[in-house]
PADO-310251 format. One record per residue (C-alpha): x, y, z; residue in three letters. Coordinates in Angstrom, 3 decimals. Example, Ala and Ser with C-alpha at 12.3 -4.5 7.8 and 13.67 -1.06 7.14 Angstrom:
<recs>
(rec (12.300; -4.500; 7.800); ALA)
(rec (13.670; -1.060; 7.140); SER)
</recs>
This chain:
<recs>
(rec (107.255; 54.470; 105.383); MET)
(rec (106.963; 55.813; 101.858); ASN)
(rec (109.915; 58.152; 101.315); ILE)
(rec (109.341; 58.985; 97.646); SER)
(rec (109.233; 62.704; 96.932); VAL)
(rec (106.604; 61.868; 94.282); LEU)
(rec (104.191; 59.965; 96.536); GLN)
(rec (101.650; 62.821; 96.487); ARG)
(rec (102.022; 63.637; 92.784); ALA)
(rec (99.270; 62.863; 90.278); PHE)
(rec (99.021; 63.287; 86.522); ARG)
(rec (96.016; 65.562; 86.965); SER)
(rec (98.366; 68.107; 88.607); GLN)
(rec (100.691; 68.403; 85.603); ILE)
(rec (100.917; 71.862; 84.024); GLN)
(rec (102.098; 72.230; 80.426); TYR)
(rec (103.163; 75.860; 80.045); ASP)
(rec (105.971; 76.228; 79.114); PRO)
(rec (106.861; 72.516; 79.536); VAL)
(rec (105.307; 69.608; 81.452); PRO)
(rec (105.929; 70.230; 85.136); HIS)
(rec (104.358; 69.636; 88.512); ILE)
(rec (104.438; 71.471; 91.852); VAL)
(rec (103.905; 69.256; 94.908); ILE)
(rec (103.327; 71.042; 98.205); LYS)
(rec (103.862; 69.014; 101.402); ASN)
(rec (105.330; 66.301; 99.211); CYS)
(rec (106.755; 64.259; 102.096); LEU)
(rec (105.018; 63.196; 105.335); PRO)
(rec (105.635; 65.907; 107.901); GLU)
(rec (107.475; 63.655; 110.386); ASP)
(rec (109.830; 62.363; 107.707); TYR)
(rec (110.479; 65.819; 106.284); PHE)
(rec (111.299; 67.069; 109.800); LYS)
(rec (113.758; 64.185; 110.202); LEU)
(rec (115.510; 65.081; 106.945); LEU)
(rec (115.506; 68.729; 107.970); GLU)
(rec (117.004; 67.933; 111.376); LYS)
(rec (119.782; 65.813; 109.846); THR)
(rec (120.502; 68.115; 106.866); TYR)
(rec (124.229; 68.539; 106.393); ILE)
(rec (125.485; 71.782; 107.973); SER)
(rec (126.635; 74.757; 105.947); ASP)
(rec (130.143; 74.462; 107.398); ASN)
(rec (130.418; 70.833; 106.344); GLN)
(rec (129.263; 71.571; 102.795); ILE)
(rec (131.723; 74.456; 102.629); GLU)
(rec (134.522; 72.188; 103.835); ASN)
(rec (133.700; 69.600; 101.169); PHE)
(rec (133.766; 72.393; 98.589); ASN)
(rec (136.984; 73.937; 99.855); SER)
(rec (138.157; 76.905; 97.835); GLY)
(rec (134.768; 77.672; 96.278); SER)
(rec (134.054; 80.542; 98.674); LEU)
(rec (137.319; 82.412; 98.264); LYS)
(rec (136.654; 86.022; 97.301); GLY)
(rec (132.875; 85.496; 97.028); GLN)
(rec (130.437; 88.162; 98.248); PHE)
(rec (127.245; 87.041; 96.491); LYS)
(rec (125.456; 83.760; 97.122); ASN)
(rec (126.815; 80.743; 95.260); ILE)
(rec (125.721; 77.129; 94.902); ARG)
(rec (127.561; 74.462; 96.908); LEU)
(rec (126.562; 70.810; 96.960); ASN)
(rec (127.471; 67.209; 97.630); ILE)
(rec (126.616; 64.603; 95.003); LEU)
(rec (124.174; 61.741; 95.569); PHE)
(rec (126.842; 59.200; 94.615); ASN)
(rec (129.240; 60.572; 97.238); ASP)
(rec (126.544; 60.070; 99.893); ILE)
(rec (125.671; 56.518; 98.783); ILE)
(rec (129.319; 55.425; 98.665); THR)
(rec (129.961; 57.132; 102.033); GLU)
(rec (132.705; 59.228; 100.508); LYS)
(rec (131.025; 62.046; 102.414); ILE)
(rec (129.521; 61.376; 105.851); LYS)
(rec (128.202; 63.517; 108.676); TRP)
(rec (126.276; 62.933; 111.889); GLU)
(rec (123.112; 60.924; 111.122); ASN)
(rec (123.944; 60.925; 107.401); SER)
(rec (122.524; 57.388; 107.189); GLU)
(rec (119.075; 59.037; 107.140); VAL)
(rec (120.072; 60.858; 103.967); TRP)
(rec (121.830; 57.824; 102.509); ALA)
(rec (118.509; 55.939; 102.643); GLU)
(rec (116.698; 58.868; 100.997); PHE)
(rec (119.316; 59.142; 98.246); VAL)
(rec (119.435; 55.391; 97.596); ARG)
(rec (115.706; 55.369; 96.979); TYR)
(rec (115.827; 58.385; 94.658); HIS)
(rec (118.502; 56.742; 92.503); THR)
(rec (116.678; 53.390; 92.327); SER)
(rec (114.529; 51.562; 89.771); GLU)
(rec (111.528; 52.040; 92.075); ASN)
(rec (111.897; 55.809; 91.990); PHE)
(rec (112.275; 55.730; 88.214); PHE)
(rec (108.990; 53.800; 88.073); LYS)
(rec (107.403; 56.543; 90.222); ASP)
(rec (108.624; 59.102; 87.710); LEU)
(rec (107.374; 57.150; 84.683); LEU)
(rec (103.919; 56.789; 86.250); LYS)
(rec (103.843; 60.563; 86.349); LEU)
(rec (105.633; 61.675; 83.169); PHE)
(rec (106.025; 58.668; 80.841); SER)
(rec (103.882; 59.987; 77.933); PRO)
(rec (105.532; 63.402; 78.083); GLU)
(rec (109.094; 62.040; 78.269); ILE)
(rec (108.520; 59.664; 75.357); LYS)
(rec (106.980; 62.447; 73.266); THR)
(rec (109.605; 65.095; 74.011); ILE)
(rec (112.563; 62.654; 73.903); CYS)
(rec (111.542; 60.116; 71.213); PRO)
(rec (115.170; 59.184; 70.592); ILE)
(rec (115.509; 57.697; 74.093); LEU)
(rec (113.980; 54.290; 73.519); GLU)
(rec (115.392; 54.032; 70.006); THR)
(rec (119.015; 54.422; 71.068); LYS)
(rec (118.617; 52.515; 74.335); LEU)
(rec (116.977; 49.686; 72.334); GLU)
(rec (114.418; 49.045; 75.077); LYS)
(rec (111.239; 50.492; 76.470); LYS)
(rec (111.985; 52.974; 79.226); LEU)
(rec (110.235; 50.691; 81.704); GLU)
(rec (112.849; 47.981; 80.968); ASP)
(rec (116.041; 50.052; 80.815); VAL)
(rec (118.614; 49.420; 83.593); PRO)
(rec (118.757; 52.214; 86.172); VAL)
(rec (122.041; 53.289; 87.782); LYS)
(rec (123.264; 56.047; 90.063); CYS)
(rec (125.274; 58.577; 88.080); TYR)
(rec (128.971; 58.673; 88.901); GLU)
(rec (130.792; 61.793; 87.769); LYS)
(rec (133.574; 61.335; 85.196); ASN)
(rec (132.975; 57.595; 84.818); LEU)
(rec (133.281; 56.505; 81.171); VAL)
(rec (131.048; 53.586; 80.161); HIS)
(rec (131.384; 51.123; 77.329); ASP)
(rec (128.599; 50.825; 74.754); ILE)
(rec (126.512; 48.241; 76.614); GLU)
(rec (126.712; 49.932; 80.021); ASN)
(rec (125.904; 53.292; 78.447); SER)
(rec (122.498; 51.874; 77.461); LYS)
(rec (121.155; 52.805; 80.883); SER)
(rec (119.289; 55.541; 82.693); ILE)
(rec (121.465; 57.396; 85.180); PHE)
(rec (119.728; 59.022; 88.147); LEU)
(rec (121.657; 61.938; 89.573); ASP)
(rec (121.297; 64.691; 92.125); GLY)
(rec (122.829; 66.575; 94.996); ASP)
(rec (122.121; 67.994; 98.432); VAL)
(rec (123.147; 71.618; 98.619); GLY)
(rec (122.860; 75.226; 99.648); ILE)
(rec (123.021; 78.708; 98.224); ASN)
(rec (125.407; 80.426; 100.602); THR)
(rec (124.687; 83.357; 102.887); ILE)
(rec (125.305; 86.747; 101.338); SER)
(rec (125.656; 90.444; 102.171); ASP)
(rec (124.120; 91.540; 98.878); MET)
(rec (121.101; 90.798; 96.697); THR)
(rec (122.122; 88.301; 94.017); SER)
(rec (120.932; 85.349; 91.958); SER)
(rec (122.763; 82.047; 91.896); VAL)
(rec (121.552; 81.164; 88.401); ARG)
(rec (119.924; 83.212; 85.641); LYS)
(rec (117.812; 82.116; 82.672); HIS)
(rec (118.973; 78.654; 81.621); HIS)
(rec (118.026; 75.120; 80.737); VAL)
(rec (119.506; 72.024; 82.321); ASP)
(rec (122.094; 70.035; 80.390); GLY)
(rec (120.831; 68.513; 77.160); MET)
(rec (121.796; 65.034; 78.377); GLN)
(rec (119.042; 65.269; 81.020); LYS)
(rec (115.403; 64.369; 80.414); PHE)
(rec (113.979; 65.487; 83.746); PHE)
(rec (114.908; 67.788; 86.589); GLY)
(rec (113.540; 68.285; 90.065); GLY)
(rec (113.932; 70.334; 93.239); LEU)
(rec (112.946; 69.829; 96.868); LEU)
(rec (113.097; 72.876; 99.128); TYR)
(rec (114.197; 72.932; 102.765); PHE)
(rec (113.462; 76.525; 103.721); LYS)
(rec (113.971; 77.168; 107.416); ARG)
(rec (111.088; 78.428; 109.556); GLU)
(rec (113.057; 81.532; 110.559); ASP)
(rec (114.171; 82.367; 107.014); ASP)
(rec (112.276; 85.530; 106.055); ASP)
(rec (114.570; 86.526; 103.176); THR)
(rec (112.763; 87.391; 99.953); GLU)
(rec (113.699; 85.686; 96.685); GLY)
(rec (115.247; 82.389; 95.715); GLY)
(rec (112.033; 81.377; 93.932); ASP)
(rec (111.931; 79.305; 90.734); LEU)
(rec (110.556; 80.929; 87.580); GLU)
(rec (109.621; 79.311; 84.282); PHE)
(rec (110.049; 81.164; 80.990); TYR)
(rec (109.287; 80.533; 77.341); ARG)
(rec (111.236; 81.590; 74.294); LEU)
(rec (109.820; 84.740; 72.729); LYS)
(rec (108.130; 84.529; 69.348); TYR)
(rec (110.636; 84.532; 66.469); ASN)
(rec (113.602; 84.164; 68.843); GLU)
(rec (116.102; 81.462; 67.999); GLN)
(rec (117.257; 79.136; 70.729); LEU)
(rec (120.943; 79.841; 71.222); THR)
(rec (122.084; 77.776; 74.171); VAL)
(rec (125.753; 78.314; 75.043); ASN)
(rec (128.114; 75.925; 76.819); LYS)
(rec (126.698; 76.883; 80.234); SER)
(rec (123.153; 76.396; 78.826); VAL)
(rec (122.221; 80.002; 79.627); GLU)
(rec (120.060; 82.372; 77.558); LEU)
(rec (119.863; 86.133; 77.294); ASN)
(rec (117.025; 87.804; 79.211); LYS)
(rec (115.727; 89.502; 76.052); ASN)
(rec (115.173; 86.088; 74.423); GLN)
(rec (112.548; 84.937; 76.919); VAL)
(rec (109.240; 85.921; 78.513); GLU)
(rec (107.919; 85.098; 81.997); PHE)
(rec (105.351; 82.311; 82.487); VAL)
(rec (105.078; 81.398; 86.172); SER)
(rec (106.775; 81.430; 89.585); LYS)
(rec (107.018; 78.798; 92.317); ILE)
(rec (107.847; 80.129; 95.783); LYS)
(rec (110.778; 78.818; 97.756); TYR)
(rec (108.825; 77.024; 100.510); GLU)
(rec (109.622; 74.121; 102.827); ALA)
(rec (108.586; 70.613; 101.724); ASN)
(rec (107.713; 71.811; 98.229); THR)
(rec (108.943; 69.843; 95.223); ALA)
(rec (108.982; 70.837; 91.559); ILE)
(rec (109.638; 68.339; 88.766); PHE)
(rec (109.761; 69.035; 85.032); TRP)
(rec (110.495; 67.284; 81.744); VAL)
(rec (113.715; 68.754; 80.422); ASN)
(rec (114.103; 70.006; 76.866); SER)
(rec (115.519; 73.069; 75.095); PRO)
(rec (112.233; 74.781; 76.024); GLY)
(rec (112.502; 74.106; 79.780); ALA)
(rec (113.833; 77.581; 80.525); ILE)
(rec (113.968; 78.542; 84.190); HIS)
(rec (115.532; 81.084; 86.487); ASN)
(rec (116.199; 81.599; 90.209); VAL)
(rec (114.999; 85.006; 91.406); THR)
(rec (117.499; 87.272; 93.182); PRO)
(rec (117.727; 86.579; 96.900); ARG)
(rec (118.221; 89.425; 99.329); GLY)
(rec (121.003; 89.708; 101.925); PRO)
(rec (120.658; 86.833; 104.356); SER)
(rec (122.409; 85.222; 107.291); LYS)
(rec (120.710; 81.918; 106.422); LEU)
(rec (121.519; 79.714; 103.457); SER)
(rec (118.946; 78.560; 100.908); ARG)
(rec (118.733; 74.766; 101.243); ARG)
(rec (117.582; 72.487; 98.445); LEU)
(rec (117.947; 69.048; 96.875); VAL)
(rec (118.318; 68.646; 93.113); TYR)
(rec (117.229; 65.549; 91.157); PHE)
(rec (117.779; 64.614; 87.531); SER)
(rec (117.650; 61.734; 85.082); GLY)
(rec (120.233; 61.608; 82.335); ARG)
(rec (121.805; 59.550; 79.595); VAL)
(rec (125.472; 58.883; 79.022); ASP)
(rec (126.835; 61.827; 77.039); ASP)
(rec (130.331; 60.445; 76.519); LYS)
(rec (129.543; 57.406; 74.395); THR)
(rec (126.013; 56.627; 73.207); LEU)
(rec (124.499; 60.132; 73.368); PHE)
(rec (127.649; 62.139; 72.704); TYR)
(rec (125.552; 65.072; 71.452); LYS)
(rec (122.859; 64.716; 74.099); GLY)
(rec (119.143; 64.127; 73.651); LEU)
(rec (118.635; 67.260; 71.572); PHE)
(rec (121.545; 67.463; 69.093); PRO)
(rec (120.133; 70.590; 67.410); HIS)
(rec (120.478; 72.479; 70.711); ALA)
(rec (123.658; 70.869; 72.038); TRP)
(rec (126.364; 73.496; 72.669); PRO)
(rec (129.427; 73.115; 70.467); GLU)
(rec (131.799; 70.679; 72.119); GLN)
(rec (135.141; 71.984; 73.332); GLU)
(rec (136.951; 68.989; 71.898); TYR)
(rec (138.342; 69.493; 68.390); TRP)
(rec (138.144; 65.712; 67.907); PHE)
(rec (134.350; 65.709; 68.188); ILE)
(rec (133.884; 68.972; 66.311); ARG)
(rec (135.673; 67.541; 63.263); ILE)
(rec (134.409; 63.981; 63.459); PHE)
(rec (130.776; 64.570; 64.451); LYS)
(rec (129.485; 61.322; 62.995); ASP)
(rec (132.163; 58.966; 64.269); LEU)
(rec (131.272; 55.529; 65.523); ASN)
(rec (130.476; 55.753; 69.281); PRO)
(rec (133.160; 53.133; 69.965); VAL)
(rec (135.845; 55.565; 68.754); ILE)
(rec (134.420; 58.396; 70.870); ILE)
(rec (134.349; 56.045; 73.859); HIS)
(rec (138.039; 55.228; 73.369); LYS)
(rec (138.848; 58.937; 73.162); TYR)
(rec (137.214; 59.623; 76.534); TYR)
(rec (138.882; 56.596; 78.126); LYS)
(rec (142.305; 57.847; 77.017); ILE)
(rec (141.477; 61.357; 78.271); LYS)
(rec (140.366; 59.926; 81.622); GLN)
(rec (143.577; 57.865; 81.894); PHE)
(rec (145.803; 60.856; 81.164); LEU)
(rec (144.049; 62.903; 83.871); LYS)
(rec (145.626; 60.609; 86.467); LYS)
(rec (149.065; 61.896; 85.531); PHE)
(rec (148.504; 65.515; 84.497); PHE)
</recs>
């Protein structure tokens, strides 16, 4: 069975305003989607794995488990092997080939520095599952890292939005979502909106990659609907927003996908240096043009010290 979330995506479906993106309704075969839905990790289990995140919260917040934690079986639940197979495929070379068939010209145009710094065509670059906080040497950083998570926006007693106008991290060259809305979920909101920067507005992305509402103007909205996937090419212009979701006794369930480069060694200022938020580390702020080997050593030392402090 084909389990790729992109199996029903075609280049003719790509929309270009404000950035290249595609909306795929009924993206997975119905039987397979129902199987994933049936074996979706429970809210209680996600909350337990994110212990402490809910303390004092009244609005809906985002909780998730990382793809790598599912693959390595760091996190398991009943029938989680169904999800482990799904995640393994969506962090594989085959899935990356699916993505390139769809978005290769757009990615290479919007991120021309990719192939130059990786020293290979994208089709030939090694593909790895992203592991949080892992520091790579120069050679291993010349890879594509596929990342993602399975998550929820928690139940809430008030209308709130989990994320306002923002772009994804500037180390990412694509993002994607797959919705698992329940049949009995009649709560309004939780839709994805795309925005563009207003004329004569300067892009001022802060450390949390968020923008002010008065900087942007609305382009389009994609409803939160079951078995609907949205994929986009990330860039400083890929501004999106989650609409406020009303009070609900049901969580908003979704899977997030992304492709990224190593931002600790080779791409230490991301794919779009002009839009990269100022780093918190004084070392990098002062020595912006240091040899990547030195930056790599800095992160390795920092990672080592974390074990003791």
